[in-house]
C-alpha positions in Angstrom: -5.4 -10.2 -26.2 -7.4 -10.9 -29.4 -10.7 -12.8 -28.9 -11.0 -13.7 -32.5 -7.8 -15.7 -32.5 -7.5 -16.8 -28.9 -11.0 -16.8 -27.5 -12.2 -20.1 -29.0 -10.1 -22.2 -26.8 -10.4 -20.0 -23.7 -11.9 -21.7 -20.6 -15.7 -21.5 -20.5 -15.6 -19.5 -23.7 -19.2 -20.5 -24.4 -20.3 -18.3 -21.5 -18.3 -15.3 -22.7 -19.6 -12.0 -24.1 -18.6 -8.4 -24.1 -20.3 -5.4 -22.4 -19.5 -1.7 -22.9 -19.6 0.3 -19.6 -17.6 3.0 -17.9 -15.5 3.5 -21.1 -14.3 -0.1 -21.0 -15.2 -3.1 -23.2 -15.5 -5.8 -20.6 -15.0 -9.5 -21.2 -17.5 -11.2 -18.9 -18.5 -14.8 -18.3 -22.0 -15.4 -17.0 -23.9 -18.6 -16.1 -26.3 -20.0 -13.5 -30.1 -19.5 -13.4 -30.9 -19.6 -9.7 -29.5 -18.8 -6.3 -27.6 -15.7 -5.2 -25.5 -13.6 -7.6 -21.8 -14.2 -6.9 -19.2 -12.0 -8.5 -15.7 -13.5 -9.1 -12.8 -11.0 -9.1 -9.3 -12.1 -10.1 -6.0 -10.5 -9.0 -3.4 -8.4 -10.8 -1.9 -10.1 -13.9 -4.5 -12.8 -14.0 -7.9 -13.0 -15.8 -11.3 -14.8 -15.6 -9.4 -18.0 -16.6 -8.3 -18.3 -12.9 -11.8 -19.5 -12.0 -11.9 -22.1 -14.8 -12.5 -25.1 -12.6 -14.8 -23.4 -10.1 -17.0 -21.5 -12.6 -19.4 -24.2 -13.7 -19.6 -26.2 -10.5 -20.5 -22.9 -8.6 -23.2 -22.3 -11.1 -25.0 -25.4 -9.8 -25.7 -23.4 -6.6 -25.6 -19.7 -7.7 -25.8 -17.2 -10.5 -22.1 -16.5 -11.4 -20.4 -13.6 -13.1 -16.6 -13.6 -13.7 -15.0 -10.6 -15.4 -11.6 -9.6 -16.8 -10.5 -6.5 -15.0 -9.6 -3.5 -17.2 -6.5 -4.0 -19.3 -6.5 -7.7 -18.3 -7.2 -10.7 -20.5 -9.7 -9.6 -23.1 -11.0 -6.4 -21.4 -9.9 -3.1 -22.7 -7.8 -0.6 -20.7 -9.5 2.0 -18.5 -8.3 5.5 -18.6 -7.9 8.4 -16.1 -8.4 7.0 -12.6 -10.0 3.8 -14.0 -7.0 1.6 -13.2 -6.8 2.5 -9.5 -8.6 0.5 -6.9 -11.4 3.0 -6.4 -11.6 3.5 -10.2 -12.0 -0.2 -10.9 -14.5 -0.5 -8.1 -16.6 2.3 -9.7 -16.2 0.9 -13.2 -17.3 -2.6 -12.1 -20.3 -1.0 -10.3 -21.3 0.7 -13.6 -20.9 -2.6 -15.4 -23.2 -4.3 -12.9 -25.8 -1.6 -13.3 -25.5 -1.8 -17.1 -26.2 -5.6 -16.8 -28.9 -5.2 -14.2 -26.9 -7.6 -12.0 -26.8 -6.5 -8.3 -24.2 -8.6 -6.6 -25.0 -10.5 -3.4 -21.7 -12.1 -2.6 -18.0 -11.9 -3.7 -15.2 -14.3 -4.2 -12.0 -12.3 -4.7 -8.5 -13.4 -5.2 -5.5 -11.2 -4.1 -6.2 -7.7 -5.5 -9.7 -8.8 -6.4 -10.5 -9.1 -2.7 -9.4 -5.5 -2.2 -11.6 -4.3 -5.1 -14.5 -6.2 -3.6 -14.0 -4.4 -0.2 -13.7 -1.1 -2.0 -17.0 -1.7 -3.8 -18.7 -2.6 -0.5 -17.6 0.6 1.1 -17.9 3.0 -1.8 -21.2 1.8 -3.0 -22.9 1.0 0.3 -23.3 -2.7 -0.5 -24.4 -5.3 2.0 -23.1 -8.6 0.6 -24.0 -11.7 2.4 -20.4 -12.8 2.3 -16.9 -11.9 0.9 -14.6 -14.8 0.4 -11.0 -13.5 0.1 -8.4 -15.9 -1.3 -4.9 -14.8 -0.3 -6.2 -11.2 -0.1 -3.8 -8.3 -1.0 -5.4 -5.4 1.0 -2.6 -4.3 3.3 0.7 -2.6 2.2 3.7 -4.8 1.5 6.1 -4.7 4.5 9.5 -3.1 4.6 11.4 -1.8 1.6 9.2 -3.6 -0.9 6.3 -1.5 0.2 8.2 1.7 -0.3 9.7 0.9 -3.7 6.9 -1.0 -5.4 4.5 1.8 -6.4 7.1 4.2 -7.7 8.9 1.5 -9.6 5.6 0.3 -11.1 4.7 3.9 -12.2 8.1 4.3 -13.9 7.6 1.0 -15.8 4.0 1.9 -16.7 5.0 5.2 -18.3 8.1 4.0 -20.1 7.5 3.4 -23.8 7.9 -0.2 -25.1 8.1 -1.7 -21.6 4.9 -3.8 -22.0 6.3 -5.3 -25.3 9.7 -5.9 -23.6 8.0 -7.4 -20.5 5.8 -9.7 -22.6 8.8 -11.0 -24.6 10.8 -11.7 -21.4 8.0 -13.2 -19.4 6.9 -15.5 -22.2 10.2 -17.3 -22.3 9.9 -20.7 -20.7 12.4 -20.1 -17.9 11.0 -16.7 -16.9 7.4 -18.0 -16.9 8.5 -20.8 -14.7 10.1 -18.4 -12.3 7.0 -16.1 -12.3 4.8 -19.0 -11.4 7.2 -20.4 -8.8 7.2 -17.0 -7.1 3.6 -17.5 -6.2 4.4 -20.7 -4.2 1.8 -22.6 -6.3 2.2 -25.6 -8.6 -0.1 -25.5 -11.6 -1.0 -28.2 -14.0 -0.1 -28.1 -17.7 -3.3 -26.3 -18.7 -2.9 -23.6 -16.1 0.7 -23.1 -17.1 -0.3 -22.8 -20.8 -3.0 -20.2 -20.0 -0.6 -18.0 -18.1 1.9 -18.4 -21.0 -0.8 -16.8 -23.3 -1.5 -14.0 -20.9 2.1 -12.9 -20.2 2.9 -13.1 -24.0 0.3 -10.3 -24.6 1.7 -6.7 -24.5 -1.8 -5.4 -23.9 -2.2 -7.6 -20.9 1.3 -6.7 -19.6 0.3 -3.0 -20.0 -2.9 -3.5 -18.0 -1.0 -5.3 -15.2 1.7 -2.6 -15.0 -0.8 0.3 -15.1 -2.9 -1.4 -12.4 0.2 -1.8 -10.2 1.2 1.8 -10.8 -2.2 3.1 -9.7 -2.5 0.7 -6.7 -2.5 2.3 -3.2 -3.0 0.1 -0.1 -2.0 2.8 2.4 -5.6 3.0 3.6 -6.1 -0.7 3.7 -6.3 -1.0 7.5 -8.8 1.8 7.7 -11.0 0.1 5.1 -11.0 -3.2 6.8 -12.1 -1.6 10.1 -15.2 -0.3 8.2 -16.2 -3.6 6.7 -19.3 -5.1 8.3 -20.0 -8.0 6.0 -18.8 -11.5 6.9 -15.2 -12.0 5.5 -13.8 -15.4 5.1 -10.1 -15.6 4.3 -8.6 -18.6 2.5 -4.9 -18.6 3.0 -2.3 -20.8 1.4 0.6 -21.3 3.8 3.1 -21.5 0.9 2.0 -18.1 -0.6 5.1 -16.2 -1.6 3.2 -13.3 -3.1 1.3 -12.1 -0.1 2.8 -13.1 3.2 0.3 -15.4 5.1 1.0 -13.5 8.3 -0.9 -10.5 6.8 -4.1 -12.5 7.2 -3.8 -12.3 10.9 -3.2 -8.6 10.8 -6.3 -8.3 8.7 -8.3 -10.5 11.0 -7.6 -8.2 13.9 -9.1 -5.3 12.0 -12.3 -7.1 10.8 -15.6 -7.0 12.7 -16.6 -10.4 11.3 -13.6 -12.3 10.0 -12.3 -15.8 9.9 -9.1 -17.5 8.6 -9.0 -20.9 7.0 -5.4 -22.0 6.3 -4.7 -24.4 3.5 -1.5 -26.3 4.0 0.8 -27.0 1.0 -0.8 -24.4 -1.3 0.4 -21.1 -2.6 -1.0 -17.8 -3.9 -3.0 -19.5 -6.6 -4.8 -21.7 -4.1 -8.1 -21.8 -6.0 -6.3 -23.0 -9.1 -4.5 -25.7 -7.3 -7.5 -27.0 -5.3 -10.6 -25.7 -6.9 -13.0 -28.4 -5.7 -11.8 -27.9 -2.1 -12.1 -24.2 -2.2 -15.6 -24.4 -3.7 -16.7 -26.8 -1.0 -15.4 -24.5 1.7 -17.2 -21.5 0.2 -20.5 -23.4 0.0 -20.1 -24.9 3.5 -19.0 -21.6 5.2 -21.9 -19.8 3.4 -24.5 -22.0 5.1 -24.2 -19.8 8.2 -25.7 -17.0 6.1 -28.5 -17.1 3.5 -26.0 -17.1 0.6 -26.5 -20.6 -0.8 -29.7 -21.6 0.9 -31.9 -20.9 -2.1 -30.9 -24.2 -3.6 -32.7 -26.0 -0.7 -35.7 -23.8 -0.7 
């Protein structure tokens, strides 16, 4: 995507800047002057826009950083192992060191929650909490789990596929089907933003390469090793990650909790941003995450 032509009207654009780290030109949005440092990580095929209605309200309680993952939105593609889960975790770690911004808490959506967990384990972090919205950190069940990675790899290495995908996905009917497949119902603004994203061949390439490099085979082992508080927010209409996976994850976590949200899908935080923010703030009161505002 091109910031010069599309950035002006992007959500929270006034808080955007670009940082070079780990071979990637990262698009980051940063705000908040006090409180804990909370990193927002979006999922595959999305961007920092997904936090548009939580970003500024959260900044009233915390220092907030939202990023576009490599190859997504306005961030450049990572090369080598940089599009894998461990590669992204390492790249984000280098970005945070470059910015002198040690993270204290995570809010991750879908694959973003998996990256957060990877960062915690690989980098020896001790976050005060990890909020995981419809987390994708266990393999897909059945045939889909067997076919998905090889199919994604084939698409990612096939020339012109990103351009073709962008043309197809940006058609009105196809975009509607893509969003319906999440089980979420977005407002007109949310729909328009995803229309911009899926129409971008560079964004399509980033999403395909991320899916091609994704490996959740060790997901259960990683969850057993997590020691930070994990709070899962699950939309019961999620059609992307089966809500039942949350219970499987809960059985593996040493300090986990599930909050089920009735009537919402995979993009829960875009459908009900105020409610999700309130839950994060309230559930964080059991830990010293958001207490600095009352100090």
